[in-house]
C-alpha positions as CSV (number, residue, x, y, z in Angstrom):
1,X,38.6,43.4,120.5
2,X,41.0,40.7,119.2
3,X,43.4,42.0,121.5
4,X,41.4,41.8,124.4
5,X,40.8,38.3,123.8
6,X,44.0,37.6,123.3
7,X,45.4,39.2,126.3
8,X,43.0,37.2,128.7
9,X,44.0,34.4,126.9
10,X,47.4,34.6,128.1
11,X,46.9,35.6,131.2
12,X,45.0,32.7,131.3
13,X,47.6,30.8,130.4
14,X,49.7,32.1,133.6
15,X,47.4,31.4,136.0
16,X,48.3,28.9,138.0
17,X,45.7,26.2,138.6
18,X,43.9,26.1,141.6
19,X,45.1,22.7,143.7
20,X,43.2,19.8,143.8
21,X,40.8,19.4,147.2
22,X,42.5,16.6,149.4
23,X,41.5,12.9,149.1
24,X,39.6,11.3,152.0
25,X,43.0,9.1,152.5
26,X,45.2,12.8,152.6
27,X,42.4,14.2,154.5
28,X,43.0,10.6,157.6
29,X,46.9,11.0,157.1
30,X,46.4,14.5,158.0
31,X,44.6,13.9,160.8
32,X,46.8,11.2,162.2
33,X,49.6,13.7,162.0
34,X,47.9,15.9,164.5
35,X,46.8,13.2,166.9
36,X,50.4,12.2,167.2
37,X,51.4,15.8,167.7
38,X,48.7,16.1,171.1
39,X,46.1,18.0,168.6
40,X,43.3,15.5,169.1
41,X,40.8,18.7,168.8
42,X,41.6,19.8,165.3
43,X,42.1,15.8,164.4
44,X,38.6,15.2,165.1
45,X,37.8,17.9,162.9
46,X,39.8,17.0,160.1
47,X,38.4,13.4,160.5
48,X,34.6,14.7,160.4
49,X,35.3,16.9,156.9
50,X,36.6,13.5,155.7
51,X,33.8,11.8,156.6
52,X,31.4,14.6,155.1
53,X,33.3,13.5,151.6
54,X,33.5,10.0,152.2
55,X,29.4,9.9,152.1
56,X,28.2,7.6,150.0
57,X,31.4,5.7,149.8
58,X,30.9,2.6,152.1
59,X,34.5,1.7,151.8
60,X,35.9,5.2,152.3
61,X,33.3,5.6,154.9
62,X,34.9,2.6,156.8
63,X,38.1,3.8,156.6
64,X,37.3,7.5,158.8
65,X,35.0,5.8,161.4
66,X,37.8,3.8,162.2
67,X,40.3,6.4,162.4
68,X,37.4,8.5,164.6
69,X,36.8,5.6,166.7
70,X,40.6,5.0,167.3
71,X,40.5,8.6,168.1
72,X,37.6,8.8,170.9
73,X,39.4,5.8,172.5
74,X,42.0,7.9,173.5
75,X,40.2,10.8,174.1
76,X,38.5,9.1,176.7
77,X,35.0,8.9,175.0
78,X,34.6,5.0,175.2
79,X,31.0,4.7,174.5
80,X,31.5,7.2,171.1
81,X,34.7,5.0,170.6
82,X,32.8,2.0,170.2
83,X,29.9,3.1,168.0
84,X,32.5,4.2,165.5
85,X,34.6,1.3,165.3
86,X,31.0,-0.8,164.9
87,X,29.7,1.0,162.4
88,X,33.6,0.9,160.6
89,X,33.4,-3.1,160.9
90,X,29.8,-3.2,159.3
91,X,30.8,-1.2,156.3
92,X,34.4,-3.0,155.6
93,X,31.9,-6.2,155.4
94,X,29.4,-4.5,153.1
95,X,32.4,-3.3,150.9
96,X,33.7,-6.6,150.8
97,X,37.0,-4.8,152.8
98,X,39.0,-7.4,154.9
99,X,41.7,-4.8,154.7
100,X,39.4,-2.4,156.6
101,X,37.9,-5.1,158.8
102,X,41.3,-6.2,160.1
103,X,42.4,-2.5,161.2
104,X,39.1,-1.8,163.0
105,X,39.1,-4.9,164.5
106,X,42.4,-4.5,166.1
107,X,41.2,-0.9,167.5
108,X,38.2,-2.8,168.7
109,X,40.7,-4.8,170.8
110,X,42.5,-1.5,171.8
111,X,39.1,-0.3,173.2
112,X,38.4,-4.0,175.0
113,X,41.5,-3.9,176.8
114,X,40.6,-0.4,178.2
115,X,37.1,-1.1,179.4
116,X,39.1,-4.2,180.8
117,X,37.0,-7.1,178.6
118,X,40.1,-9.3,178.0
119,X,38.3,-11.9,176.5
120,X,36.5,-9.8,173.8
121,X,40.4,-8.0,173.4
122,X,42.1,-11.5,173.0
123,X,38.9,-12.3,169.7
124,X,39.4,-9.1,168.4
125,X,42.8,-9.3,168.0
126,X,43.0,-12.7,166.7
127,X,40.0,-11.8,164.0
128,X,42.4,-9.0,162.8
129,X,45.7,-11.1,162.6
130,X,43.9,-13.9,160.9
131,X,42.1,-10.8,158.1
132,X,45.7,-9.2,157.9
133,X,47.2,-12.4,157.3
134,X,44.8,-13.1,154.6
135,X,45.2,-9.8,152.9
136,X,49.0,-10.4,153.1
137,X,49.6,-6.8,155.6
138,X,52.3,-8.5,157.8
139,X,52.8,-5.1,159.2
140,X,48.8,-5.6,161.0
141,X,49.5,-8.8,161.7
142,X,52.3,-8.7,163.5
143,X,50.7,-5.5,165.4
144,X,47.7,-7.7,166.0
145,X,49.4,-10.4,167.6
146,X,51.6,-8.7,169.7
147,X,48.3,-7.1,170.8
148,X,46.6,-10.5,171.8
149,X,49.6,-11.9,173.5
150,X,49.2,-8.7,175.5
151,X,45.6,-9.7,176.6
152,X,46.2,-13.3,176.7
153,X,46.8,-14.9,180.3
154,X,47.4,-18.5,179.0
155,X,51.6,-19.1,179.1
156,X,51.1,-21.3,176.2
157,X,48.9,-19.3,173.9
158,X,51.2,-16.2,174.5
159,X,54.5,-18.0,173.3
160,X,52.0,-19.6,171.0
161,X,50.9,-16.0,169.6
162,X,54.9,-14.4,169.8
163,X,55.8,-17.2,167.7
164,X,53.4,-16.4,164.9
165,X,54.6,-12.9,165.5
166,X,58.1,-13.4,165.3
167,X,57.4,-15.5,161.5
168,X,55.2,-12.8,160.6
169,X,58.2,-10.2,161.2
170,X,60.0,-12.3,158.5
171,X,57.8,-10.6,155.6
172,X,58.8,-7.1,156.8
173,X,61.1,-4.8,155.6
174,X,64.5,-3.8,157.6
175,X,63.3,-0.9,159.1
176,X,61.9,1.1,161.3
177,X,58.4,-1.3,162.0
178,X,60.1,-4.3,162.0
179,X,62.6,-2.8,164.8
180,X,60.1,-1.9,167.3
181,X,57.7,-5.4,166.3
182,X,61.3,-7.4,167.6
183,X,61.4,-5.0,170.8
184,X,57.8,-5.4,171.6
185,X,58.1,-9.2,171.2
186,X,61.1,-9.2,173.3
187,X,59.4,-7.3,176.1
188,X,56.2,-9.8,176.0
189,X,59.2,-13.0,176.0
190,X,60.5,-11.5,179.1
191,X,61.7,-13.8,181.9
192,X,59.3,-16.7,180.5
193,X,61.4,-16.8,177.9
194,X,64.9,-15.3,178.0
195,X,66.5,-16.9,174.8
196,X,64.1,-15.9,172.4
197,X,63.5,-12.5,174.3
198,X,67.9,-11.8,173.9
199,X,67.2,-12.8,170.2
200,X,64.4,-10.5,169.5
201,X,66.1,-7.6,171.3
202,X,69.4,-8.5,169.4
203,X,67.8,-8.5,165.9
204,X,66.3,-5.3,166.7
205,X,69.7,-3.9,167.3
206,X,71.2,-5.1,164.5
207,X,68.3,-3.5,162.5
208,X,68.5,0.1,163.7
209,X,72.2,-0.3,163.3
210,X,71.6,-0.9,159.8
211,X,69.0,1.4,159.4
212,X,70.3,4.3,161.7
213,X,67.3,4.5,164.1
214,X,69.1,5.8,166.9
215,X,66.1,5.6,169.3
216,X,65.1,2.1,168.5
217,X,69.0,1.5,169.1
218,X,68.7,3.0,172.6
219,X,65.5,1.0,173.5
220,X,67.4,-2.1,172.1
221,X,69.9,-1.9,174.2
222,X,68.6,-0.7,177.4
223,X,65.9,-4.2,177.2
224,X,69.2,-5.8,176.9
225,X,70.8,-4.5,179.8
226,X,67.6,-5.6,181.7
227,X,67.6,-9.0,180.5
228,X,71.1,-9.5,182.2
229,X,69.9,-7.1,185.3
230,X,67.0,-9.8,185.8
231,X,69.8,-12.3,185.0
232,X,71.6,-10.9,187.7
233,X,75.0,-9.8,185.5
234,X,75.0,-6.4,186.1
235,X,78.5,-5.8,185.1
236,X,77.1,-6.7,181.5
237,X,73.7,-4.7,182.5
238,X,75.3,-1.8,183.6
239,X,77.6,-1.6,180.3
240,X,74.7,-1.7,178.4
241,X,72.9,0.8,180.0
242,X,75.3,3.4,180.3
243,X,76.0,3.1,176.0
244,X,71.2,3.2,175.9
245,X,71.7,6.5,177.9
246,X,75.2,7.8,176.2
247,X,72.6,7.8,172.7
248,X,69.3,9.0,173.8
249,X,70.9,11.9,175.8
250,X,72.5,12.8,171.8
251,X,69.0,12.5,170.6
252,X,67.3,14.2,173.8
253,X,65.0,11.3,174.0
254,X,63.3,11.7,177.8
255,X,60.6,9.2,176.8
256,X,63.8,6.6,177.2
257,X,65.3,8.5,179.3
258,X,64.2,8.0,182.6
259,X,63.6,4.1,182.1
260,X,67.4,3.9,181.5
261,X,68.2,6.4,184.3
262,X,66.0,4.6,186.8
263,X,67.6,1.3,185.3
264,X,70.8,2.3,186.0
265,X,69.5,3.9,189.5
266,X,68.4,-0.6,190.3
267,X,71.8,-1.6,189.0
268,X,74.2,1.1,191.7
269,X,72.3,0.2,194.3
270,X,72.9,-3.2,194.2
271,X,76.4,-2.5,193.6
272,X,76.1,-0.7,197.3
273,X,76.7,2.9,195.2
274,X,74.1,4.7,197.3
275,X,75.2,7.9,196.3
276,X,75.7,7.0,192.7
277,X,72.6,5.6,192.7
278,X,70.8,8.4,193.7
279,X,72.3,10.2,191.3
280,X,70.6,8.1,188.7
281,X,67.4,8.0,190.2
282,X,67.2,12.1,190.6
283,X,67.4,12.2,186.7
284,X,65.0,9.4,185.7
285,X,62.7,11.5,187.9
286,X,63.6,14.5,186.3
287,X,63.1,13.0,182.6
288,X,59.5,11.9,184.0
289,X,58.6,15.4,185.2
290,X,59.6,16.7,181.8
291,X,56.9,14.1,180.3
292,X,54.4,13.9,182.7
293,X,51.8,15.4,180.8
294,X,52.3,13.1,177.9
295,X,52.4,10.3,180.6
296,X,48.5,11.6,182.1
297,X,47.4,11.2,178.5
298,X,48.2,7.8,177.7
299,X,47.5,6.5,180.8
300,X,44.1,8.5,181.3
301,X,42.3,5.8,179.1
302,X,42.1,3.0,181.6
303,X,44.8,1.1,180.2
304,X,46.7,1.5,183.6
305,X,47.1,3.5,186.8
306,X,50.2,5.9,187.2
307,X,50.9,4.5,190.6
308,X,51.1,0.7,189.2
309,X,53.4,2.1,186.4
310,X,55.6,4.7,187.7
311,X,55.1,5.3,191.2
312,X,57.8,2.3,191.9
313,X,60.2,5.0,190.6
314,X,59.7,7.6,193.0
315,X,59.5,5.3,196.3
316,X,62.6,3.5,195.4
317,X,64.6,6.7,195.2
318,X,62.4,8.2,198.5
319,X,63.5,5.1,200.3
320,X,67.3,5.3,199.1
321,X,67.4,9.0,200.4
322,X,65.4,7.8,204.0
323,X,67.9,5.7,204.1
324,X,70.7,8.1,204.0
325,X,69.0,10.5,206.2
326,X,68.9,7.9,208.9
327,X,73.3,7.5,208.6
328,X,73.3,11.5,208.4
329,X,72.9,14.2,211.4
330,X,71.8,17.6,211.8
331,X,71.1,19.4,208.1
332,X,72.1,16.9,205.9
333,X,69.8,14.5,207.8
334,X,66.9,17.0,207.2
335,X,68.1,17.5,203.9
336,X,67.7,14.0,202.8
337,X,64.2,13.8,204.8
338,X,62.8,16.8,203.1
339,X,63.9,15.6,199.4
340,X,62.2,12.0,200.5
341,X,59.1,13.9,201.2
342,X,59.1,15.9,198.3
343,X,59.7,12.9,195.9
344,X,56.7,10.8,197.4
345,X,54.8,14.1,196.8
346,X,55.4,14.3,193.3
347,X,54.3,10.7,193.0
348,X,50.6,11.9,194.6
349,X,50.3,15.1,192.4
350,X,50.9,12.9,189.3
351,X,48.2,10.2,190.8
352,X,45.5,12.5,191.4
353,X,46.0,14.0,187.8
354,X,46.3,10.2,186.4
355,X,42.7,10.0,188.5
356,X,40.9,12.8,187.5
357,X,42.1,13.7,183.8
358,X,43.7,16.4,184.0
359,X,45.8,19.1,185.3
360,X,43.5,20.6,188.2
361,X,46.3,19.7,190.4
362,X,49.0,22.1,189.0
363,X,46.9,24.4,188.3
364,X,46.3,24.5,192.5
365,X,49.8,24.3,193.1
366,X,50.9,27.1,191.5
367,X,48.7,29.4,194.1
368,X,49.5,27.9,197.2
369,X,52.4,28.3,199.7
370,X,54.6,25.5,200.2
371,X,54.6,24.1,203.6
372,X,57.7,23.2,205.4
373,X,57.1,24.8,208.7
374,X,53.9,24.0,210.4
375,X,51.7,26.0,212.7
376,X,52.3,26.0,216.2
377,X,50.4,22.9,218.4
378,X,50.1,21.2,215.3
379,X,52.1,18.0,213.6
380,X,52.0,17.0,209.8
381,X,52.4,13.1,209.7
382,X,53.8,11.6,206.4
383,X,53.9,8.2,206.2
384,X,55.4,6.0,203.4
385,X,54.5,2.6,203.1
386,X,57.5,0.8,201.8
387,X,58.4,-3.1,201.4
388,X,60.6,-3.8,204.4
389,X,59.0,-0.9,206.7
390,X,57.7,2.3,207.2
391,X,59.2,5.3,207.4
392,X,57.3,7.8,209.5
393,X,58.0,11.7,208.6
394,X,57.0,13.7,211.3
395,X,57.1,17.8,210.6
396,X,56.7,19.8,213.9
397,X,57.0,23.5,215.0
398,X,61.1,23.3,215.4
399,X,61.8,20.5,212.1
400,X,61.4,17.3,210.8
401,X,61.9,14.2,212.1
402,X,62.4,10.3,211.3
403,X,61.0,7.2,212.6
404,X,61.0,3.8,211.2
405,X,58.6,1.4,212.1
406,X,59.7,-2.8,211.6
407,X,56.4,-3.5,209.3
408,X,56.1,-3.6,205.8
409,X,54.0,-2.4,203.1
410,X,52.5,-5.9,203.0
411,X,51.7,-6.9,206.7
412,X,50.6,-2.7,207.5
413,X,47.7,-3.4,204.5
414,X,46.7,-6.4,205.9
415,X,45.9,-4.9,209.3
416,X,44.3,-2.4,207.0
417,X,41.8,-4.1,205.4
418,X,40.7,-5.8,208.3
419,X,40.3,-2.7,210.4
420,X,38.1,-1.2,207.6
421,X,35.4,-3.8,207.7
422,X,35.1,-4.0,211.3
423,X,34.8,-0.4,211.6
424,X,31.5,-0.6,210.0
425,X,30.3,-3.8,212.3
426,X,28.6,-1.3,214.8
427,X,27.1,-4.3,216.5
428,X,30.4,-5.6,217.8
429,X,34.0,-4.0,219.3
430,X,36.1,-6.1,217.4
431,X,38.0,-3.4,215.4
432,X,39.7,-2.0,218.7
433,X,42.6,-4.5,218.6
434,X,43.2,-3.4,214.6
435,X,43.3,0.3,215.9
436,X,45.5,-0.4,218.9
437,X,47.9,-2.1,216.6
438,X,47.6,0.7,214.3
439,X,47.9,3.4,216.7
440,X,51.0,1.3,217.9
441,X,52.8,1.9,214.2
442,X,51.2,5.4,213.3
443,X,51.7,7.2,216.3
444,X,53.4,5.8,219.8
445,X,56.9,6.3,218.1
446,X,56.3,9.8,218.3
447,X,54.0,10.6,220.9
448,X,56.4,12.0,223.4
449,X,57.2,14.8,221.0
450,X,53.6,15.9,220.3
451,X,53.3,16.4,224.4
452,X,56.9,17.9,224.9
453,X,55.5,20.2,222.2
454,X,52.3,20.6,223.4
455,X,50.8,19.6,219.6
456,X,46.8,19.6,219.5
457,X,45.9,18.9,216.1
458,X,47.2,16.1,213.7
459,X,47.3,15.9,209.9
460,X,47.9,13.2,208.1
461,X,49.5,13.0,204.4
462,X,47.8,9.1,204.1
463,X,49.0,7.5,200.9
464,X,48.2,4.4,199.2
465,X,45.9,2.5,201.7
466,X,46.1,4.5,204.7
467,X,43.7,6.8,202.9
468,X,40.8,3.8,203.6
469,X,40.7,4.5,207.1
470,X,39.7,7.0,209.5
471,X,42.9,8.0,211.5
472,X,40.2,9.1,214.5
473,X,39.7,5.6,215.2
474,X,42.7,4.8,216.3
475,X,43.2,3.7,220.2
476,X,46.2,3.8,222.4
477,X,44.4,1.3,225.0
478,X,42.2,4.2,226.9
479,X,40.9,6.5,224.4
480,X,40.3,7.6,220.4
481,X,42.8,9.2,218.8
482,X,40.3,11.9,218.4
483,X,39.6,12.3,222.2
484,X,43.6,13.7,222.0
485,X,43.8,15.4,218.9
486,X,41.9,17.4,216.2
487,X,42.9,15.2,212.9
488,X,42.6,16.5,209.6
489,X,43.9,14.8,206.3
490,X,45.6,16.2,203.0
491,X,46.7,14.5,199.8
492,X,49.8,16.3,199.9
493,X,51.5,18.9,201.6
494,X,52.0,20.9,198.0
495,X,48.5,20.6,197.2
496,X,46.9,22.1,200.9
497,X,46.3,26.1,200.5
498,X,47.3,27.0,204.7
499,X,45.7,29.9,205.2
500,X,42.7,30.0,207.6
501,X,38.9,30.1,207.2
502,X,37.0,33.6,207.0
503,X,34.4,33.5,208.9
504,X,32.9,36.7,208.1
505,X,29.7,36.4,206.6
506,X,29.4,33.5,205.7
507,X,27.2,32.4,202.9
508,X,25.9,28.5,203.0
509,X,24.3,26.7,199.4
510,X,22.4,24.0,201.2
511,X,21.1,21.0,198.6
512,X,19.8,17.5,199.7
513,X,17.4,14.9,199.0
514,X,14.9,13.5,201.2
515,X,13.2,11.2,199.1
516,X,14.0,8.0,197.0
517,X,15.2,9.2,193.3
518,X,16.9,7.3,190.7
519,X,16.8,4.0,192.7
520,X,18.7,4.8,195.5
521,X,17.2,4.5,198.7
522,X,15.2,7.6,200.8
523,X,17.7,9.7,203.3
524,X,15.1,10.8,206.2
525,X,17.4,12.1,208.2
526,X,18.8,14.4,205.8
527,X,15.3,17.4,206.6
528,X,16.4,18.1,209.9
529,X,20.1,18.1,208.5
530,X,19.3,20.7,206.4
531,X,17.1,22.8,208.7
532,X,19.5,22.3,211.4
533,X,22.2,23.9,209.4
534,X,19.8,26.4,207.7
535,X,19.2,27.7,211.4
536,X,22.9,27.9,212.6
537,X,24.0,30.1,209.3
538,X,21.2,32.8,208.6
539,X,22.9,33.5,204.8
540,X,21.4,29.7,203.9
541,X,20.2,28.8,200.6
542,X,18.1,25.6,200.4
543,X,17.8,23.8,197.5
544,X,15.5,20.4,198.4
545,X,14.5,17.1,196.3
546,X,13.2,18.4,193.3
547,X,14.3,21.6,193.6
548,X,18.0,20.1,194.5
549,X,19.0,19.8,190.4
550,X,21.8,20.5,188.8
551,X,20.4,23.8,186.2
552,X,19.6,25.5,189.9
553,X,22.7,24.6,191.4
554,X,24.2,26.7,188.6
555,X,21.9,29.4,188.7
556,X,22.5,30.1,192.2
557,X,26.2,29.7,192.2
558,X,26.5,31.8,189.0
559,X,24.5,34.8,191.0
560,X,25.9,34.4,194.6
561,X,29.0,33.8,196.3
562,X,29.0,31.3,198.6
563,X,31.7,30.1,201.4
564,X,30.2,26.6,202.3
565,X,28.3,24.1,199.6
566,X,27.1,21.3,201.9
567,X,25.2,18.3,199.7
568,X,23.3,15.8,201.6
569,X,22.6,13.5,199.1
570,X,24.2,9.8,197.8
571,X,27.6,10.2,196.2
572,X,30.0,7.0,195.3
573,X,33.4,7.3,194.7
574,X,35.0,4.7,192.2
575,X,38.0,3.6,190.9
576,X,37.4,5.2,187.7
577,X,36.8,8.9,188.4
578,X,34.3,9.0,185.2
579,X,32.1,6.5,187.4
580,X,32.2,8.9,190.4
581,X,29.2,11.2,190.9
582,X,26.9,13.1,193.0
583,X,23.2,12.3,193.1
584,X,21.2,15.5,192.4
585,X,17.1,14.9,192.1
586,X,17.0,14.4,188.1
587,X,20.7,12.8,187.7
588,X,23.8,12.3,188.6
589,X,26.8,15.2,189.1
590,X,30.0,14.6,187.5
591,X,33.2,15.7,189.5
592,X,33.8,17.1,186.0
593,X,30.5,19.2,186.5
594,X,31.1,20.0,190.0
595,X,34.2,21.3,188.9
596,X,32.5,23.7,186.8
597,X,29.9,24.7,188.6
598,X,32.6,25.4,191.4
599,X,35.2,26.7,188.7
600,X,34.5,30.3,188.7
601,X,35.1,30.9,192.6
602,X,38.7,29.1,192.1
603,X,40.5,32.2,191.5
604,X,38.6,34.4,193.2
605,X,39.7,36.2,196.1
606,X,36.6,34.4,198.2
607,X,36.9,30.4,197.1
608,X,34.5,27.9,198.5
609,X,35.9,27.9,202.0
610,X,34.1,24.0,202.6
611,X,32.1,21.6,200.5
612,X,30.4,18.7,202.8
613,X,29.6,15.9,201.5
614,X,27.4,14.2,204.0
615,X,26.4,10.5,202.7
616,X,28.9,9.7,200.1
617,X,30.6,5.8,200.3
618,X,33.9,4.5,198.8
619,X,34.1,0.9,198.8
620,X,36.1,-0.9,201.6
621,X,39.5,-2.0,200.6
622,X,39.3,0.6,197.1
623,X,42.7,2.9,197.4
624,X,41.9,4.6,193.9
625,X,38.4,5.6,194.9
626,X,39.7,6.6,198.4
627,X,42.6,8.3,196.2
628,X,39.3,10.2,194.4
629,X,37.8,11.0,198.0
630,X,41.2,12.5,198.8
631,X,41.6,14.9,196.0
632,X,38.1,16.5,196.2
633,X,38.9,19.6,197.1
634,X,41.4,20.0,194.5
635,X,39.0,19.1,191.9
636,X,35.9,21.0,193.0
637,X,38.1,24.1,193.7
638,X,37.6,24.2,197.1
639,X,40.0,25.0,199.9
640,X,38.7,22.2,202.5
641,X,36.0,19.1,202.1
642,X,34.2,17.4,205.0
643,X,33.0,13.9,203.5
644,X,32.4,10.5,204.6
645,X,34.3,7.2,203.8
646,X,31.2,4.8,204.3
647,X,27.5,6.0,204.2
648,X,25.6,6.0,207.7
649,X,21.7,6.2,207.0
650,X,21.0,7.1,210.4
651,X,20.0,10.0,212.7
652,X,23.6,10.0,213.3
653,X,24.9,11.2,210.9
654,X,22.7,14.4,211.1
655,X,23.9,15.2,214.5
656,X,27.4,15.1,213.6
657,X,27.0,17.3,210.3
658,X,24.9,19.9,212.5
659,X,27.3,19.7,215.7
660,X,30.2,20.6,212.9
661,X,28.8,23.8,211.9
662,X,27.6,24.9,215.6
663,X,31.1,24.5,216.7
664,X,32.4,26.1,213.5
665,X,30.6,29.2,214.2
666,X,32.6,29.7,217.1
667,X,34.8,32.3,217.8
668,X,38.7,30.6,216.9
669,X,37.5,27.4,216.1
670,X,39.3,25.8,213.6
671,X,37.1,23.1,211.0
672,X,39.6,20.5,212.2
673,X,39.0,21.2,215.8
674,X,34.8,21.5,215.2
675,X,35.2,18.1,213.7
676,X,36.8,17.0,216.6
677,X,34.3,18.7,219.0
678,X,31.4,17.4,216.9
679,X,33.3,13.5,217.2
680,X,33.5,13.7,221.0
681,X,29.8,14.7,221.5
682,X,29.1,11.5,219.5
683,X,31.3,9.5,221.5
684,X,29.9,10.5,224.8
685,X,26.3,10.0,223.3
686,X,26.0,5.6,224.8
687,X,24.4,5.2,221.5
688,X,27.1,6.6,219.1
689,X,30.0,5.4,220.9
690,X,30.8,3.2,218.2
691,X,33.1,4.6,215.9
692,X,31.3,3.2,213.0
693,X,28.7,6.1,213.8
694,X,31.1,9.0,213.8
695,X,34.7,7.9,212.3
696,X,33.9,8.2,208.5
697,X,33.9,11.6,208.7
698,X,37.1,13.1,207.0
699,X,38.0,16.7,207.0
700,X,39.8,16.9,203.6
701,X,42.4,19.6,202.8
702,X,43.0,23.1,205.0
703,X,42.3,22.5,208.2
704,X,42.3,26.0,210.1
């Protein structure tokens, strides 16, 4: 018995002790590493476990809730983010922990910026900086001061905040944080105080070299190069930029390289080294494409938009390529034109991903056929708006052509804004001079080519402000453009499935509202619209008013395969896709819900052929909201969409929609031709000749 006892004791002595469970701070540290690696779901799970462990301890709970608030903000869950940050601040005050309160206030400022509340952000950042200074936390103090400078719009206040930030950096050890804080300070000084900016970058460069931080060294050299570029000292700027590129290539840092090659391209262009500049720009685009998914996460939280920050890179390269095409001949010219178009196409794809906050565009591109050639009697018109001119790339059955219009983006945008506003004034013909001027710019340069090749269908790939107007309403002085050509639009050539419509056994799902719900006006003409379509297509299912709810839509879509989904209800497209919706009887149907509703058909042999939204609207002049409308078919997983730029609560809308479906049923009629016939029917009706009645309806995506 004694031997057994001794053996057990010996075994116990040699058995390793179980590891202690992780502490709350260890768990939050692990969650931070997961977040940095992009594993947001796992980070949230780790923080959830930490929150349970911290229960009863106000300080630890405040710590975890601050991290939860930051994570939710980065994930785009802004309401939840604010709730956690509010709780973190309250608990930090209860626990008398100004250090924790300072951290939460800084994150609250970040959230304010995302939501566009710059004034609140500035207050939160300044409070955070004060508390950080009191608690001897110079790292957070500098961070909050720099953030406050970004949020401020007053030059004197920015200068004061940056001066305070510079002083606070003196308390930081020579290392990573100090180097990057100085780089941020140098960027914010920018052109307003070049001397202070130079000092900040130069000090950051010295620290990065002392500590062996190669990435910080590349950033410092690159931003110093930018300072010299702004001062027109291009020789020094190019030397600094090349040195920065050498380091960034060595450490494989594409997030730096795209900036540096972009900078190198600009400098070479300024020295009239066009081919070398093109090569540098190509490298910049390649580097940016390699980190596009990371950037889409960073810019999907409302901090900025892809178009504002990155789109200039693509358009500057396209500008160079178009210049080369204009001075080349034959196959060389065509090569440059196609590359210029493809470059802008990359920007369009990334911009849609940015708007919809997902990779639906990339997923679609893997299934479609590249459209380098077009159908007979069809022309694809690809306008590219540049600062000093507009380039029209027109793809005809026999190849691509280049036409230059001596009107820059600013002048054309102003004309578009005026035209768009006047189109909705149905009691006047004030729109007409603007319709004719835009026709002269957008159509006249190649009109003879259209006649020579017997073109009857025009497909526009509009960009920016051009998305906000209906091309059908352009006027040549005698007729509207729609009276001469069937017209469709698409957000991009690589985003369009060119297969023709399959008309056999078309099943139609109809949903709509006639009565007023959720504060929106009644739509009395919807009843006759739905009834007319139901009569045209025998295989129709109708959900109206109280039966038109998301639950019923889901049930119908899961049981039946539909060729057409028609929604006759209020829809609003906003600058932010999260605020864009279609109205059902009991709730607002978001774009994400619409995608999930239609998603099961997306990769089937019978996808949704047509999604019709007959009562939606976008605000005049809102390019980004119009981008959402342009991409609705892609987001929803439909091959085409028929939707309206502005809302018409009138019998004309129902008449046009009903006519479209009647013409669509005719043998050999394309979707673009069906819409053309329906719009001409209204033009021939004296009550509805004004384009305000028929022009807002756009066919988006596949036009066949």
